[in-house]
C-alpha positions as CSV (number, residue, x, y, z in Angstrom):
1,X,-49.2,12.0,-55.9
2,X,-48.0,8.9,-56.0
3,X,-44.8,10.1,-57.6
4,X,-44.7,12.2,-54.4
5,X,-45.6,9.3,-52.1
6,X,-43.0,7.8,-53.2
7,X,-39.7,10.2,-53.2
8,X,-40.7,10.1,-49.7
9,X,-41.0,7.0,-48.9
10,X,-37.5,7.4,-50.5
11,X,-36.1,10.4,-48.9
12,X,-37.0,8.5,-45.0
13,X,-35.7,5.3,-46.5
14,X,-32.6,7.2,-47.6
15,X,-32.0,9.0,-44.5
16,X,-32.5,5.8,-42.2
17,X,-29.6,4.4,-44.4
18,X,-27.5,7.2,-43.7
19,X,-28.2,7.2,-39.8
20,X,-27.2,3.4,-40.2
21,X,-23.9,4.1,-42.2
22,X,-23.4,6.6,-39.4
23,X,-23.8,4.7,-36.8
24,X,-21.9,1.4,-38.2
25,X,-19.2,3.6,-38.8
26,X,-19.2,4.5,-34.9
27,X,-19.5,1.0,-33.9
28,X,-16.4,0.0,-35.7
29,X,-13.4,-0.2,-33.4
30,X,-9.6,-1.7,-34.1
31,X,-9.0,-5.1,-33.5
32,X,-6.5,-4.9,-30.4
33,X,-6.0,-8.8,-30.7
34,X,-4.3,-8.0,-33.8
35,X,-1.9,-5.7,-32.8
36,X,1.6,-6.3,-31.3
37,X,1.8,-6.4,-27.2
38,X,5.6,-7.1,-27.1
39,X,4.4,-10.0,-24.9
40,X,3.1,-8.1,-22.2
41,X,-0.7,-8.4,-20.6
42,X,-2.5,-6.0,-18.2
43,X,-4.0,-8.8,-15.6
44,X,-6.3,-7.2,-13.6
45,X,-6.8,-8.2,-9.8
46,X,-9.7,-5.4,-8.5
47,X,-12.5,-3.9,-10.5
48,X,-14.5,-1.0,-9.0
49,X,-17.5,1.9,-10.5
50,X,-17.1,5.3,-9.2
51,X,-19.7,7.8,-9.7
52,X,-17.5,11.1,-9.8
53,X,-20.6,13.3,-9.1
54,X,-20.4,12.2,-5.9
55,X,-17.8,9.9,-4.6
56,X,-14.4,11.5,-3.4
57,X,-11.8,12.1,-6.9
58,X,-8.1,11.3,-5.3
59,X,-9.4,11.8,-1.3
60,X,-6.0,13.0,-1.1
61,X,-5.9,16.1,-2.9
62,X,-8.8,17.6,-0.9
63,X,-6.0,17.0,2.2
64,X,-3.6,18.9,0.1
65,X,-2.5,22.5,0.6
66,X,-3.3,25.3,-2.1
67,X,0.3,25.4,-3.0
68,X,0.1,21.3,-4.4
69,X,-2.5,19.8,-6.2
70,X,-5.6,21.0,-5.9
71,X,-9.0,22.2,-8.1
72,X,-10.8,19.0,-7.9
73,X,-13.7,21.5,-6.2
74,X,-13.4,23.7,-9.1
75,X,-13.8,21.0,-12.1
76,X,-16.8,19.4,-10.5
77,X,-18.3,22.8,-10.9
78,X,-17.4,23.6,-13.8
79,X,-18.5,20.5,-15.1
80,X,-20.5,18.0,-13.2
81,X,-23.6,19.1,-15.2
82,X,-22.1,19.0,-18.8
83,X,-20.5,15.0,-18.3
84,X,-21.5,11.6,-18.0
85,X,-20.3,11.2,-14.1
86,X,-19.8,7.1,-14.1
87,X,-16.6,5.1,-14.8
88,X,-15.4,1.8,-14.1
89,X,-11.9,1.5,-12.9
90,X,-9.6,-1.7,-13.4
91,X,-6.6,-2.2,-11.4
92,X,-4.3,-4.7,-12.7
93,X,-0.6,-5.7,-13.4
94,X,2.0,-6.3,-16.5
95,X,5.2,-6.9,-16.8
96,X,8.6,-4.6,-18.0
97,X,12.2,-4.3,-17.0
98,X,13.6,-2.7,-14.1
99,X,16.9,-0.3,-13.8
100,X,19.2,-3.2,-14.6
101,X,17.1,-4.7,-17.4
102,X,15.6,-7.6,-15.3
103,X,12.0,-7.9,-15.5
104,X,9.9,-6.8,-13.2
105,X,5.6,-6.9,-12.7
106,X,4.3,-3.4,-12.3
107,X,0.8,-2.0,-11.6
108,X,-1.8,0.7,-12.6
109,X,-5.1,1.2,-13.1
110,X,-7.6,1.9,-16.6
111,X,-10.5,4.0,-16.2
112,X,-13.3,4.2,-18.7
113,X,-17.3,4.2,-18.8
114,X,-19.1,1.0,-20.0
115,X,-21.4,0.0,-22.3
116,X,-20.5,2.3,-25.0
117,X,-18.2,2.5,-27.5
118,X,-14.5,4.2,-26.7
119,X,-13.1,7.2,-29.0
120,X,-9.3,6.2,-27.8
121,X,-7.0,5.5,-25.4
122,X,-5.3,8.4,-22.9
123,X,-2.2,7.3,-21.6
124,X,-1.9,10.0,-18.6
125,X,1.3,9.7,-16.2
126,X,0.2,11.5,-12.5
127,X,2.1,14.0,-10.5
128,X,4.5,13.3,-8.0
129,X,3.1,11.5,-5.3
130,X,4.9,10.1,-1.5
131,X,2.0,7.7,-0.2
132,X,1.6,4.4,-1.8
133,X,-2.8,4.8,-0.9
134,X,-2.0,7.8,-3.6
135,X,-1.3,5.8,-6.8
136,X,-4.0,5.5,-9.3
137,X,-4.6,1.4,-8.5
138,X,-5.6,2.6,-5.0
139,X,-7.3,5.1,-5.7
140,X,-10.0,6.8,-8.0
141,X,-7.6,9.7,-9.3
142,X,-8.0,13.2,-10.5
143,X,-7.4,11.9,-14.2
144,X,-10.1,10.0,-14.1
145,X,-12.8,12.9,-14.9
146,X,-11.4,12.6,-18.7
147,X,-12.7,9.1,-19.7
148,X,-16.3,10.3,-18.8
149,X,-15.8,12.0,-22.7
150,X,-15.5,8.7,-24.0
151,X,-12.3,7.7,-23.5
152,X,-9.8,4.6,-21.9
153,X,-7.8,6.1,-19.6
154,X,-4.4,4.2,-18.7
155,X,-2.5,5.5,-15.5
156,X,0.5,3.3,-14.5
157,X,1.4,3.4,-10.3
158,X,5.1,4.2,-11.8
159,X,8.3,1.6,-10.1
160,X,8.6,1.9,-6.3
161,X,4.5,2.2,-5.8
162,X,1.6,-0.4,-6.0
163,X,3.1,-3.9,-6.6
164,X,7.0,-2.7,-6.3
165,X,6.0,-0.7,-3.3
166,X,9.0,-2.0,-1.5
167,X,11.4,-0.5,-3.9
168,X,13.6,2.9,-4.4
169,X,11.0,4.6,-6.9
170,X,13.3,5.9,-10.0
171,X,12.2,9.3,-9.3
172,X,12.2,11.3,-12.5
173,X,14.1,8.6,-14.3
174,X,13.7,9.5,-17.5
175,X,13.8,6.7,-20.1
176,X,13.1,3.9,-17.4
177,X,9.7,5.9,-16.6
178,X,9.2,6.3,-20.2
179,X,9.3,2.6,-20.9
180,X,7.1,2.0,-17.6
181,X,4.6,4.0,-19.0
182,X,4.4,2.7,-22.8
183,X,5.0,-0.6,-21.3
184,X,1.4,-0.7,-19.9
185,X,-0.4,1.0,-23.0
186,X,0.5,-2.1,-24.9
187,X,0.1,-4.3,-22.0
188,X,-3.9,-2.8,-21.8
189,X,-4.2,-3.9,-25.7
190,X,-4.6,-7.7,-24.5
191,X,-7.1,-6.4,-22.4
192,X,-9.1,-4.8,-24.6
193,X,-9.2,-8.1,-27.0
194,X,-10.2,-9.3,-24.1
195,X,-13.0,-7.7,-23.0
196,X,-14.0,-7.3,-26.3
197,X,-14.2,-3.6,-25.6
198,X,-14.8,-1.5,-28.7
199,X,-12.0,1.2,-29.0
200,X,-12.3,3.5,-32.4
201,X,-8.4,4.1,-32.9
202,X,-5.3,2.6,-32.0
203,X,-3.5,6.3,-31.8
204,X,-3.1,7.1,-27.9
205,X,-3.6,10.4,-26.8
206,X,-0.2,11.0,-24.1
207,X,-1.0,13.5,-21.0
208,X,0.4,14.8,-17.6
209,X,0.5,17.2,-15.6
210,X,3.9,18.2,-13.2
211,X,6.1,14.7,-13.1
212,X,3.6,13.1,-15.2
213,X,4.3,15.9,-18.0
214,X,7.6,14.8,-17.6
215,X,7.0,11.0,-17.8
216,X,5.0,12.1,-21.4
217,X,7.3,14.3,-23.2
218,X,9.8,11.3,-22.7
219,X,7.5,8.6,-23.5
220,X,6.8,10.7,-27.1
221,X,10.5,10.8,-27.6
222,X,11.0,7.4,-27.0
223,X,8.1,5.9,-29.6
224,X,9.0,8.6,-32.4
225,X,12.7,7.2,-31.7
226,X,12.6,3.2,-33.7
227,X,16.4,3.6,-34.1
228,X,17.6,4.4,-30.5
229,X,14.4,2.2,-29.5
230,X,14.2,-0.3,-31.4
231,X,11.9,-1.8,-29.5
232,X,9.2,0.0,-29.8
233,X,9.2,0.1,-34.0
234,X,7.0,-2.4,-34.4
235,X,4.5,-1.6,-31.8
236,X,2.2,0.4,-34.1
237,X,1.5,2.7,-31.5
238,X,0.7,6.2,-33.3
239,X,0.3,9.3,-31.0
240,X,-2.6,11.3,-32.0
241,X,-1.8,14.2,-29.5
242,X,0.9,14.9,-26.5
243,X,-0.7,17.5,-23.6
244,X,1.9,18.6,-21.0
245,X,1.0,20.6,-18.3
246,X,3.4,22.1,-15.3
247,X,6.4,20.1,-16.4
248,X,10.3,20.0,-14.9
249,X,11.7,19.0,-18.2
250,X,15.1,20.0,-17.0
251,X,16.4,18.4,-13.7
252,X,19.7,19.1,-13.7
253,X,18.7,23.0,-13.6
254,X,15.9,22.2,-11.1
255,X,19.1,21.1,-8.8
256,X,21.0,23.8,-9.8
257,X,18.7,26.6,-8.5
258,X,17.9,24.9,-5.5
259,X,21.6,25.0,-4.8
260,X,21.8,28.3,-5.6
261,X,18.6,29.9,-3.8
262,X,19.4,27.2,-1.0
263,X,15.6,26.6,-1.2
264,X,12.8,23.9,-2.0
265,X,9.3,24.6,-3.1
266,X,8.8,20.7,-1.6
267,X,10.9,19.8,0.6
268,X,11.2,15.2,-0.3
269,X,11.5,16.5,-4.1
270,X,15.3,16.7,-3.6
271,X,16.0,13.7,-1.5
272,X,13.6,12.0,-3.6
273,X,15.1,12.9,-6.8
274,X,19.1,11.5,-5.2
275,X,17.4,8.8,-3.9
276,X,15.7,7.8,-7.4
277,X,19.0,8.7,-9.4
278,X,20.4,6.0,-7.5
279,X,18.4,3.1,-8.5
280,X,20.5,1.0,-10.9
281,X,23.8,2.1,-10.1
282,X,26.8,0.0,-9.1
283,X,29.7,-0.3,-7.2
284,X,32.0,2.7,-6.8
285,X,28.9,4.8,-9.0
286,X,26.8,4.5,-6.2
287,X,25.2,7.8,-4.4
288,X,25.6,7.7,-0.6
289,X,23.0,9.2,1.4
290,X,25.3,9.3,4.2
291,X,27.3,12.0,2.1
292,X,24.2,14.0,0.8
293,X,22.2,14.1,3.3
294,X,22.2,16.0,6.8
295,X,22.5,14.1,10.1
296,X,18.8,14.3,10.5
297,X,17.8,13.8,7.3
298,X,19.9,10.6,7.2
299,X,18.5,9.3,10.2
300,X,14.8,9.5,9.1
301,X,14.8,9.1,5.1
302,X,13.8,5.6,5.2
303,X,10.8,6.2,7.2
304,X,10.0,9.6,5.9
305,X,10.6,8.6,2.0
306,X,11.1,5.2,1.7
307,X,8.4,3.5,3.7
308,X,5.6,5.3,1.5
309,X,3.4,6.2,4.9
310,X,3.2,10.0,4.4
311,X,1.5,12.1,1.9
312,X,3.8,14.8,0.1
313,X,2.2,17.5,2.9
314,X,2.7,15.5,5.2
315,X,6.3,14.2,4.5
316,X,6.9,18.3,4.2
317,X,5.6,18.5,7.7
318,X,8.0,16.0,8.9
319,X,10.9,17.6,6.9
320,X,9.8,20.7,8.4
321,X,12.0,23.3,6.4
322,X,12.5,24.5,2.7
323,X,16.5,25.3,3.4
324,X,18.6,23.0,1.5
325,X,21.4,23.4,3.8
326,X,19.2,21.8,5.8
327,X,18.1,18.9,4.2
328,X,21.7,18.5,2.3
329,X,25.3,18.4,3.6
330,X,27.3,21.5,3.4
331,X,29.5,19.6,0.6
332,X,26.2,18.5,-1.2
333,X,25.3,21.8,-1.2
334,X,28.2,22.8,-3.3
335,X,28.3,22.2,-6.8
336,X,32.2,22.7,-7.2
337,X,32.7,19.7,-5.1
338,X,33.7,16.6,-6.9
339,X,30.9,13.9,-5.3
340,X,28.0,16.4,-5.7
341,X,29.1,17.8,-9.3
342,X,29.5,14.5,-10.9
343,X,25.9,13.8,-9.4
344,X,24.9,17.1,-10.7
345,X,26.6,16.5,-14.2
346,X,24.7,13.1,-14.1
347,X,21.1,14.5,-14.0
348,X,21.6,16.2,-17.7
349,X,21.2,12.5,-19.1
350,X,17.6,13.0,-18.1
351,X,16.6,16.3,-19.5
352,X,14.7,17.1,-22.5
353,X,17.8,16.7,-24.8
354,X,18.3,19.5,-27.5
355,X,18.0,16.5,-31.0
356,X,14.3,16.3,-29.5
357,X,11.7,17.2,-32.3
358,X,8.4,16.2,-31.9
359,X,6.9,14.5,-34.9
360,X,2.7,14.2,-33.3
361,X,1.2,18.0,-32.4
362,X,2.3,18.7,-29.0
363,X,0.6,21.4,-26.5
364,X,2.6,22.8,-23.7
365,X,0.4,24.2,-20.6
366,X,2.5,26.1,-18.0
367,X,1.3,29.0,-15.4
368,X,3.3,32.0,-15.0
369,X,2.7,31.9,-11.5
370,X,3.6,28.5,-10.9
371,X,5.1,28.2,-7.4
372,X,6.6,25.0,-7.7
373,X,7.6,23.8,-10.9
374,X,9.1,27.4,-12.6
375,X,8.1,29.0,-15.2
376,X,11.5,28.7,-16.8
377,X,10.8,25.2,-17.8
378,X,8.2,25.9,-20.0
379,X,10.2,28.9,-21.8
380,X,13.6,27.0,-22.2
381,X,11.4,24.1,-23.4
382,X,9.9,26.5,-25.6
383,X,13.5,28.1,-26.7
384,X,14.6,24.8,-27.5
385,X,12.0,23.9,-29.7
386,X,11.7,26.5,-32.1
387,X,15.9,26.5,-32.6
388,X,15.5,22.9,-33.3
389,X,11.8,23.9,-36.1
390,X,10.0,21.9,-34.3
391,X,6.3,22.8,-35.8
392,X,2.8,21.9,-34.6
393,X,3.5,22.8,-31.2
394,X,1.0,25.1,-28.9
395,X,2.2,27.0,-26.5
396,X,-0.4,28.3,-23.5
397,X,1.2,30.4,-21.0
398,X,-0.4,32.4,-18.9
399,X,-0.9,33.2,-15.4
400,X,-3.3,30.3,-14.3
401,X,-2.8,30.8,-10.8
402,X,-0.2,28.6,-8.5
403,X,0.7,25.1,-9.3
404,X,-2.5,23.2,-8.0
405,X,-4.9,25.8,-9.6
406,X,-2.9,25.3,-12.8
407,X,-3.8,21.3,-13.0
408,X,-7.2,21.9,-12.6
409,X,-7.0,24.8,-15.5
410,X,-4.9,22.3,-17.2
411,X,-7.4,18.7,-16.8
412,X,-10.3,21.2,-18.3
413,X,-8.5,22.8,-21.7
414,X,-7.5,19.2,-22.1
415,X,-11.1,17.6,-21.7
416,X,-12.1,20.7,-23.9
417,X,-9.7,20.3,-26.2
418,X,-10.4,16.4,-26.5
419,X,-12.7,15.4,-29.9
């Protein structure tokens, strides 16, 4: 009897010890103070808590038409009873470089649930916005919902918004936007260390939908190419996985398609592209908006696009047409015109290069019914990666609805796949 009692006590102690060991392992975090930040620091300037089960998530989303970004209600209905609902948002600034390589102060936000160890870091690129009040540092972005699963979510505003609202966004400039994404991820390390937050992995998860998918795949490319981008060679920033959804990976094909079809699904996107690609150009290499824009577009583009006052839907209503030849001049709609041809050829530098072979696991999502970013982007990316013998790539292509509904389904799939 005594032996049995001793045996039971021993088993109980062993169980307690095992639980304690598991607990200790769960509590253990990476010492971010010892990791390189490339001299960058994330400096907070505003903080707030959001109860995602009751407060609006990205208040602009509910005002958007079904053909744009929506699905917030769908996400809530599917997950409200399953997840924690409160996240802490910290808006702040960090340093990077502009298109000329000069120092610039950018902004963004981090979201995380307080009071518990964090499983890791998700670096998320947001979809296209036009109004400054829509950016992550100034709103509770829809992607913040991902943080409720126990992660820190890092979201840059992108250049041209937030702290740099007075500058022109370098829209769809691949390397520059990717650098701004990576630099924020590096800068957040100092914030994690200063707050004493426990994060269990220094490897990041890259994620993005629409424009965010474009930014994420190029961030992946830069981080995985230490020879081409030596500034990140010693960053010690591994990629656990990259999630892409509904992305425009071939900007040159997008412009060509608009010209050939004389149609733009989002009327503001081509003016944004032309102005964005002008950022960083000098002298004779600069793009003249007066050549590209019709008289009406030229007279109004500073208010419509550069004021950052209008949402995407509002801007599209102001433009009032999806016909390319009503937005761009006759010569700008002619790919054989020397100036238009030069612009078109310059876009190839911002496509996903044929030599790109991802090293980390890659998940590519796209709805065949996407009405904004054509499905051929995903098909072409798959063909390109298969020709390059890329492994560890998962393709998720189906009729998931229009662009906005695809976004909701993408987020749900990403959430369910997160450890």
